[in-house]
Structures are given as C-alpha cells and as structure tokens.
C-alpha positions as CSV (number, residue, x, y, z in Angstrom):
1,M,-6.7,21.4,1.1
2,R,-3.1,21.0,-0.1
3,R,-2.9,18.4,-2.9
4,L,0.0,15.9,-2.6
5,F,1.0,12.8,-4.4
6,G,2.4,10.0,-2.3
7,T,5.1,7.9,-4.0
8,R,7.1,4.9,-3.2
9,R,10.2,7.0,-2.5
10,V,5.5,8.4,-0.8
11,P,-6.2,16.1,-2.5
12,S,-9.0,15.5,-3.6
13,C,-9.7,12.3,-5.3
14,S,-11.0,12.4,-8.9
15,S,-14.1,10.5,-9.8
16,A,-11.8,7.9,-11.4
17,T,-10.1,7.2,-8.0
18,R,-11.1,4.3,-5.8
19,Q,-12.6,5.2,-2.5
20,P,-11.5,3.5,0.6
21,P,-13.6,0.3,1.1
22,H,-15.2,1.3,4.3
23,L,-16.6,4.5,2.6
24,A,-17.8,2.7,-0.5
25,Q,-19.6,0.2,1.8
26,Q,-21.3,3.1,3.6
27,G,-22.9,4.2,0.3
28,H,-20.8,7.3,-0.4
29,A,-21.4,8.1,-4.1
30,R,-18.8,10.8,-4.4
31,P,-15.1,10.7,-3.7
32,V,-13.8,12.0,-0.4
33,E,-11.0,14.4,0.3
34,C,-7.7,12.4,0.5
35,L,-4.5,13.0,2.3
36,S,-2.6,11.4,-0.5
37,I,-3.4,9.9,-3.9
38,L,-1.5,7.0,-5.3
39,H,-1.9,4.5,-8.1
40,W,-1.8,0.7,-8.3
41,G,1.8,0.8,-9.6
42,I,3.0,2.3,-6.3
43,L,1.2,-0.4,-4.4
44,F,2.8,-3.1,-6.7
45,E,6.3,-1.6,-6.0
46,I,5.6,-1.6,-2.2
47,G,4.6,-5.2,-2.3
48,D,7.6,-6.1,-4.4
49,G,10.0,-4.2,-2.1
50,Y,8.7,-6.0,0.9
51,A,8.6,-9.4,-0.6
52,R,11.6,-10.9,1.3
53,L,11.0,-13.2,4.1
54,G,11.0,-11.3,7.4
55,R,9.8,-8.1,5.7
56,R,6.6,-9.2,4.1
57,S,4.5,-8.6,7.3
58,K,5.6,-4.9,7.4
59,G,4.8,-4.6,3.7
60,Q,1.4,-6.1,4.2
61,A,0.7,-3.7,7.1
62,L,1.6,-0.8,4.9
63,L,-0.5,-2.0,2.0
64,D,-3.4,-2.6,4.3
65,R,-3.1,0.9,5.7
66,L,-2.9,2.6,2.3
67,W,-5.8,0.5,1.0
68,N,-8.2,0.8,4.0
69,E,-7.5,4.2,5.6
70,E,-10.0,7.0,4.7
71,R,-7.4,9.5,3.8
72,Y,-5.6,7.5,1.1
73,C,-7.1,7.1,-2.4
74,V,-5.7,4.7,-5.0
75,A,-6.2,5.6,-8.7
76,P,-6.7,2.7,-11.1
77,L,-4.3,2.0,-13.9
78,T,-6.7,2.9,-16.7
79,D,-5.9,2.4,-20.4
80,S,-5.6,6.2,-20.7
81,L,-3.3,6.6,-17.8
82,V,-1.1,3.7,-18.9
83,Q,-1.0,5.2,-22.5
84,Q,0.0,8.6,-21.1
85,G,2.7,7.0,-18.9
86,L,4.1,4.9,-21.8
87,E,4.2,8.0,-24.0
88,L,6.2,9.9,-21.4
89,Y,8.5,6.9,-20.8
90,Q,9.2,6.8,-24.6
91,A,9.5,10.6,-25.0
92,R,12.0,11.0,-22.2
93,S,14.7,8.5,-23.1
94,D,17.2,11.1,-21.9
95,K,16.1,10.4,-18.3
96,E,16.3,7.4,-16.1
97,W,12.7,7.5,-15.2
98,G,11.0,4.2,-14.6
99,L,7.6,3.4,-15.9
100,T,6.1,3.8,-12.4
101,D,7.6,7.3,-12.3
102,C,6.0,8.1,-15.7
103,L,2.7,6.8,-14.5
104,S,2.9,9.0,-11.4
105,F,3.8,12.1,-13.4
106,A,0.9,11.5,-15.8
107,L,-1.5,11.1,-12.9
108,M,-0.1,14.2,-11.2
109,K,-0.6,16.2,-14.4
110,R,-4.2,14.9,-14.8
111,E,-5.1,15.7,-11.2
112,A,-3.2,19.1,-11.3
113,I,-0.9,18.1,-8.4
114,T,2.3,20.0,-8.2
115,E,3.9,18.6,-5.0
116,A,4.9,15.1,-4.1
117,L,5.9,13.8,-0.7
118,T,9.0,12.2,-2.1
119,A,12.8,12.5,-2.1
120,D,12.9,11.2,-5.6
121,V,15.0,13.5,-7.9
122,H,13.0,12.3,-10.9
123,S,10.0,14.2,-9.6
124,R,12.0,17.4,-9.6
125,Q,13.3,16.7,-13.1
126,A,9.7,16.3,-14.3
127,G,8.9,19.7,-12.9
128,F,7.2,18.8,-9.7
129,E,8.2,19.9,-6.2
130,A,9.8,17.0,-4.3
131,L,9.0,18.1,-0.8
132,L,11.5,15.8,0.9
133,L,14.3,17.4,-1.2
134,Q,13.6,21.0,-0.1
135,G,16.8,22.6,1.2
136,M,19.0,20.1,-0.6
C-alpha cells in the first residue's frame, strides 16, 4: 500500500498510532492499514482554522471523520516526537517552517513516509514529495 501523510494544507500505522475508536472497541490488538496518517497537531490546526462562527460545524464534521473513519490514523504527540520536531524547528531557522510542519516531518521520517498529500512547499523543501505540487 502506498504510504501517504495527510497534512492540513492533507500507510500503515505504527504501533504508536491510535486506531480508530470503532476498531479498538472491537478488540483489534494490532494497528490496521490506514489511508492517511496524521498527528494531533494537524487536528488542532483544523479545529483552529474552523473556529469562526458559521464554519465550526464544517470543522467538526471533518474532525469527526478523521477521528472515526477506519482508514485514518492519528499519531499521538509523544515526548519523543515533540523533541524531534523542536530540534528540527531550531535547526532550520533558515526556513519558515512552523512547529506543526516540523512535527509532521519528524513523524514522516519515523514512519519512512516520502509522500504527502499536500500543496505545502515546505514539505518539498524538507525533501518530501508534495503530491499536490506535482507539475508545478
């Protein structure tokens, strides 16, 4: 299966990745194959981006979908991942990468993911293939 990272600008799940709730309730002890892997920072940014009145219901629907659907897995923000993200954030002061970007890049490196379903040029700068920028 092709391994993609979904970012805000949108696999296999590692053992450190949360399984969708309906699978965990069914007693699945092992992670399932995921269409996309995300981390909590992405969900926070989605929630923040849809916080305005009149948009919140759309944001909630998207968050519910990402949280509950079988083919999306959400990686926790572990101390290790946060440390790796902070180190990258500090090391690349020559780039305009946000902390969420750096967390994403650290997770992608850990999971050996090389492609992201994104149009974010920062992913390309970090050495990943930004699929929505192909041909640009």
